[in-house]
N, C-alpha and C positions, 0 to 999 in steps of 0.2 A: 439298609433298605431292601436289599436282595434277599435278605433272609426272610423278610415279610412276605415277599413274593413266593418264595419256596414253600413257606408255610401254608399260604393260601392255595397254592396248587396242590399241595398234599391233601388238604381239607376237601377241595372239590373233587380230588380222586377217590377219596374214601367216602364221600357223601352218599352215593347210592348204596353202599354197603351198610353204612350207619343208619340209613332210613329203613333198612329191611328188618332191623330189630325193633319191632314195635313193642310198646309197652303192654304187658299182659296183666291179668287179674293176679293178685297176690296169692301165694300157696295157702296162707291161713284162711283167706276168705273161700277159696275152692273146698277146703277140707270141712270147714264149718258148714257151707252150704250142703254139701252132700250128706253130713251128719244130720242136719235138720230135716232134709228131704226124707231120708230112710226112717227116721224116727217117726215122722208124720204118717208114712206108709205103714209102719207097725201099728200105730195108734188106729189108724182107719181100718186095718185088717181085724184088730181085737174087736172093734165096734161092730163090723160086718158079722163076726162070729157070734156076738152076744145077741144081735137082733135076728140071727138065723138066716141071714142072706147067703152064707156060703157054708158048706158042709166041713166038719172037722178036719177031714182028709185034705181038702183044698186048703184050709186055713194053715195046715202043717207045712205043706209043699211051699206055699207063697211066703210064709214066715222063714223057712230055711232059705229061700232065695234072697230075700231082703237081708238076712243075717250075713249071707256071703258077699253081698254087696258092701255091707258095713266093714267086713274085714278087708275088702278090696281098697277101702278109703285109706288104710294104713300105709299102702303101698305109694300113695301120692308123693309123700315128702321123698322117697327114694328116687322116684322117677324124675320129679322136678329138680331134685339135687343134681342128678346126672346130666339133665338139660341145661342147668344152670352152670355146670362146670364146662360143659362143652362151648356155652355161649361165651363165657369168659376167655376160653382158649382161643376162640376164633377172634374175639375182641382184641386180645393181646397180640395176635398175629397181625391184625390189621394195623395196629398202631406201631407195632414193632418192624413192619416191612419198610415203611419211609425212613424210620430212624436208621436202619441197617443200610438202606440205600444212601443216605446223606453221609453216614460214617464211611462207606466205601468210596464215595466221591471225594471225601476229604484225605484219604490216603494218597490221592494222585493229583488233587488240584484244590483250588480255593476259588470263591465266588469273586474275589478281588483281583484275581489275576486277569491283566488286559488280554483281550482277544488279539491273535496275531493278524495284523492288517492284510488286507488282500492284495494291495499294490506291490509290497516287497515280494510276496509269493509268486506273483506274476512276472515280476521282474527277474527273479531267480529262474523261473521256468524259460524265460526269453534267452537268459544268459546261457543256460543249458543247451537250449537250440542252437544258439550261435557257436558253442563250442562243437556241438555235434556236426554242424554245417562244415566247420572248419576240417574235422577229421575227415568227413566223407568227401570233401572237395580234395583233400590230399591224397586219398585213395583213388580218386578218379585221375588225378595227375600222375599217380604212379602207373596206374593201368595203361596210360597213354604211352608210356616209355617201353612196355612190354611188347616184344615183336609178335605179329600174328603167328599162330601156331605153337606158341608157347603153353604147354600145359597149365602153367600158373595163371594164365590169363583167364582161363575158364573158371577156376577157383575165385580168382579175384572179383569177377563180375557176380558169381553166386553170393560172396560175402557182401558186395555193394548192394545187392537186391534184398538180402536179409536185413541190412542196416536201415534201408529205406522203408521196408515194410514195418519194421519195428517203431518207426516214427509215424506210421500211417500214411506215408507218401506212396499210395499204390501205384500211381503213374509211373513215378521213377523206378520203384521196384519192378514193375513189369518191364520196362525198358531195359533195366540192367540184366534181368533173366533172360530176355530176348537175345542181348549180346552174348550171354553165356552159351545158350544153345546155338548161336551162330558159329561159335568155335567148336563146339562138340554137343551133338544133340543128346540130351538125356531126358527121358520121359518125365521123370518127377519134377525136374526144373521147369520143363515146358508146361506141366499142369499148374506149377506155382506161378508161372507168368500169365497164364490164362486167367487163374483166379484173381491175381492182383488187377489184371485189366478190367475184369468184371467188377471188382470193387471199386476202381477209379471210375467206372462208368455208371455207378449208382445201381448195381444189380442187373443192368441190361447187359446181354451177351450178343455182341456184334457178329457178323459172319466170320470175320477174321478171328476172333476169339474162339468161336465154335470150331473153326478149322484147326486151331491150336489144340483145343481139347481133343479132337479126333486123332491127331497126330500122337498126342500123349498116350491116348488109349490104345492105339495101334501097336505101339512100341513098349507099352508096360507089361511087366511080367505078370503071369497069371496070379501070384499071391500078392500083388501090390495092394496095400491097405486103402488107397485112395481111388481104386478103380470104380467103386460104386458112386462115390461123389462126382467123379468125372462123368460117369453114365448119366446121373441125375442133370448135370449141367448140360449135356448134350440134348437131352429130352426137354429140358427146359428151352433151350434155344430153338427148338423146333416148333414150340408152341407160342412163341413170341411173334 
């Protein structure tokens, strides 16, 4: 049943292109019509000359033009043959494209394969979140055992903030980075904390966050790549 649906979709997709190829007059009819027309013109030209309606010089030039047109009629088959071959190539491409697409699909799948249910995927995501929660909680417990002033405490809070930001827990990430700069002020970590707090507040920059941006900017080295971003955030806070 699904193959019928695939074929119908393919026909619907190709229908506009197929309708553009309108039926035209046959080549033989075009050539014969042109020959009859030019022969009638020659006969009329001879009659006008006999009746004295045109001069012999006019007769000769007009006859030469009609004969030239008669010779041009012989080019119609070649031109139409070229157009016909081009049309056939386009038609072959139009029909070959869906066939190639189905063949490519069959190399990696099959219509009868069942779709992966959503519930197991959501359950796997929740299980992964629980594992991450356990790892982060263990990291927090270990940080509590480190005495203040230990250099590893600063690095531990930086890692905690990165882990929380990776899960889009921006408020927790901002708090972890604030704890890090409480141990040792680092302008880049301060800018990260302010950015995470702004994301947690839905894009709003509070006065406290703006102050943290300013502290980070004042202590930032001149070549810091994030200086322009911090300046933009400070300007944004002034217009809010």
